[in-house]
C-alpha positions as CSV (number, residue, x, y, z in Angstrom):
1,X,0.0,0.0,0.0
2,X,1.1,3.6,-0.6
3,X,0.9,6.4,1.9
4,X,-2.8,7.0,1.1
5,X,-3.7,3.4,2.0
6,X,-4.3,2.4,-1.7
7,X,-3.0,-0.8,-3.0
8,X,-0.2,-0.4,-5.5
9,X,-0.9,-2.5,-8.6
10,X,2.4,-4.3,-8.9
11,X,2.6,-5.1,-5.2
12,X,-0.5,-7.4,-5.6
13,X,-0.2,-10.9,-7.1
14,X,-2.3,-11.9,-10.1
15,X,-4.1,-14.4,-7.8
16,X,-5.1,-11.6,-5.5
17,X,-6.3,-9.5,-8.5
18,X,-8.4,-12.4,-9.7
19,X,-9.8,-13.0,-6.2
20,X,-10.8,-9.3,-5.9
21,X,-12.5,-9.3,-9.4
22,X,-14.2,-12.7,-9.2
23,X,-17.1,-11.7,-7.0
24,X,-18.0,-8.9,-9.3
25,X,-17.7,-11.1,-12.4
26,X,-20.0,-13.6,-10.7
27,X,-22.5,-11.0,-9.8
28,X,-22.4,-9.6,-13.4
29,X,-22.8,-13.2,-14.7
30,X,-26.0,-13.7,-12.7
31,X,-27.2,-10.2,-13.8
32,X,-26.5,-11.3,-17.4
33,X,-29.3,-13.8,-17.0
34,X,-31.6,-10.8,-17.3
35,X,-30.5,-10.3,-20.8
36,X,-31.2,-14.0,-21.6
37,X,-34.6,-13.6,-20.1
38,X,-35.3,-10.6,-22.3
39,X,-34.1,-12.4,-25.4
40,X,-36.2,-15.4,-24.4
41,X,-39.3,-13.1,-24.0
42,X,-38.8,-11.9,-27.6
43,X,-37.8,-15.2,-29.1
44,X,-40.8,-15.4,-31.4
45,X,-40.1,-11.9,-32.7
46,X,-36.5,-12.8,-33.4
47,X,-37.7,-16.0,-35.2
48,X,-40.1,-14.0,-37.4
49,X,-37.6,-11.2,-38.1
50,X,-34.2,-12.8,-37.8
51,X,-32.5,-9.6,-39.0
52,X,-33.3,-8.1,-35.6
53,X,-30.8,-10.6,-34.1
54,X,-28.0,-9.1,-36.1
55,X,-28.3,-5.8,-34.3
56,X,-28.4,-7.2,-30.7
57,X,-24.5,-7.2,-30.3
58,X,-24.4,-3.6,-31.6
59,X,-27.1,-2.5,-29.2
60,X,-25.6,-4.3,-26.2
61,X,-22.1,-3.2,-27.1
62,X,-23.0,0.4,-27.5
63,X,-24.9,0.4,-24.2
64,X,-22.0,-1.3,-22.3
65,X,-19.4,0.9,-23.9
66,X,-21.3,4.2,-23.2
67,X,-21.8,3.1,-19.6
68,X,-18.1,2.3,-19.3
69,X,-17.3,5.7,-20.7
70,X,-19.6,7.5,-18.4
71,X,-18.3,5.6,-15.4
72,X,-14.7,6.3,-16.3
73,X,-15.3,10.0,-16.8
74,X,-17.3,10.4,-13.6
75,X,-14.8,8.3,-11.5
76,X,-11.9,10.4,-12.8
77,X,-13.8,13.6,-11.9
78,X,-14.4,12.2,-8.4
79,X,-10.8,11.2,-8.0
80,X,-9.5,14.7,-8.8
81,X,-12.2,16.4,-6.7
82,X,-14.3,17.9,-9.6
83,X,-17.4,15.9,-8.5
84,X,-18.6,15.1,-5.0
85,X,-21.4,12.9,-3.7
86,X,-23.7,15.9,-3.2
87,X,-23.4,16.5,-7.0
88,X,-25.1,13.1,-7.7
89,X,-28.4,14.4,-9.0
90,X,-26.7,16.9,-11.3
91,X,-24.3,14.2,-12.6
92,X,-27.2,11.7,-13.2
93,X,-29.1,14.4,-15.1
94,X,-26.1,15.3,-17.2
95,X,-25.3,11.7,-18.0
96,X,-29.0,11.0,-18.9
97,X,-28.9,13.9,-21.3
98,X,-25.5,12.9,-22.7
99,X,-26.8,9.3,-23.2
100,X,-29.9,10.5,-25.0
101,X,-27.8,12.7,-27.3
102,X,-25.4,9.8,-28.0
103,X,-28.2,7.4,-28.6
104,X,-29.8,9.7,-31.1
105,X,-26.5,10.2,-32.8
106,X,-25.8,6.4,-33.0
107,X,-29.3,5.9,-34.4
108,X,-28.4,8.1,-37.3
109,X,-24.8,7.0,-37.8
110,X,-23.3,3.5,-37.6
111,X,-20.0,4.5,-36.1
112,X,-18.1,7.7,-35.4
113,X,-14.5,7.2,-34.2
114,X,-13.6,9.0,-31.0
115,X,-10.0,10.4,-30.7
116,X,-10.0,10.6,-26.9
117,X,-7.8,7.6,-25.8
118,X,-9.0,7.6,-22.2
119,X,-12.6,7.5,-23.2
120,X,-12.1,4.9,-26.0
121,X,-9.8,2.5,-24.3
122,X,-12.3,0.7,-22.0
123,X,-14.9,0.3,-24.7
124,X,-12.3,-1.0,-27.1
125,X,-11.1,-3.6,-24.7
126,X,-14.8,-4.5,-23.9
127,X,-15.6,-4.9,-27.6
128,X,-12.5,-7.1,-28.2
129,X,-13.3,-9.2,-25.2
130,X,-16.9,-9.6,-26.3
131,X,-15.9,-10.7,-29.8
132,X,-13.2,-13.0,-28.5
133,X,-15.5,-14.5,-25.9
134,X,-18.2,-15.2,-28.6
135,X,-15.6,-16.9,-30.9
136,X,-14.4,-19.1,-28.0
137,X,-18.0,-19.8,-26.9
138,X,-19.2,-20.9,-30.3
139,X,-16.0,-22.9,-31.1
140,X,-16.5,-24.9,-27.9
141,X,-20.2,-25.4,-28.7
142,X,-19.3,-26.7,-32.1
143,X,-16.8,-29.1,-30.5
144,X,-19.3,-30.4,-28.0
145,X,-22.2,-30.4,-30.3
146,X,-20.8,-31.5,-33.7
147,X,-24.3,-31.9,-35.2
148,X,-24.5,-28.1,-35.3
149,X,-21.7,-27.8,-37.8
């Protein structure tokens, strides 16, 4: 730990890092079942208009990425003292308005590259991990269930 009591990244083992992240990943995994439930609810719609399924990853990815961006920006602002807990209603309002504007923009444009590395890094990693995870998932499914090939 440093003088402020924060854990220094390189002083912690990869095992400790994994242990600290595991609970959150498990919670998010359980929360992910909500997405499965929503998709299950609209299964007949997806079956009748299969093209809708093609846009699910774009929609989910954009939502996750914009959430990661908002969280990164707000956490940084909190860390440097620009935002305090008392500012929560104002921050929520600003982020809702920002999200609405971004949603409208993305509805009209497929993709607009962002040149701010701090804002784009987490979404880029998330997108890469999502795509890689899907490739691994379906590859294993094809190995286990060869009749699907």
